C-alpha positions, 0 to 999 in steps of 0.5 A: 147885739144883732149878729151883724157886722160893726164897721167903721169909726167908733164915734167916741174915740178918734182914730179907732176903726172897728171891724167885728161882730160878724157872727160867723159871716166874717170870711164871706164878708172879708173882701168888702170889709177890707175894701171899706176900711182901707178906703176909710183909712186912706180917706178915699171916696167910699165905693161901698155904702156900709154905713148901716153897720156903723158902730153908732147903732150900738150907742143908740141901741138900734139893732138891725133887723133880719131884713136889714132894716133899722 
């Protein structure tokens, strides 16, 4: 949709976590994504705010711009 990661729980299916859509940047972002998803799975406080990459933006058709703004 916008070449950025899609991270976090899919709002319409409980228990489904997404980590895709990196458009070639997955290796670079893998450590942060792994940490983020492990904290979500273990229900720990999130040490990183990656909510801007929420799958919800797909449902409301709101791509991220090149500057990282919605």
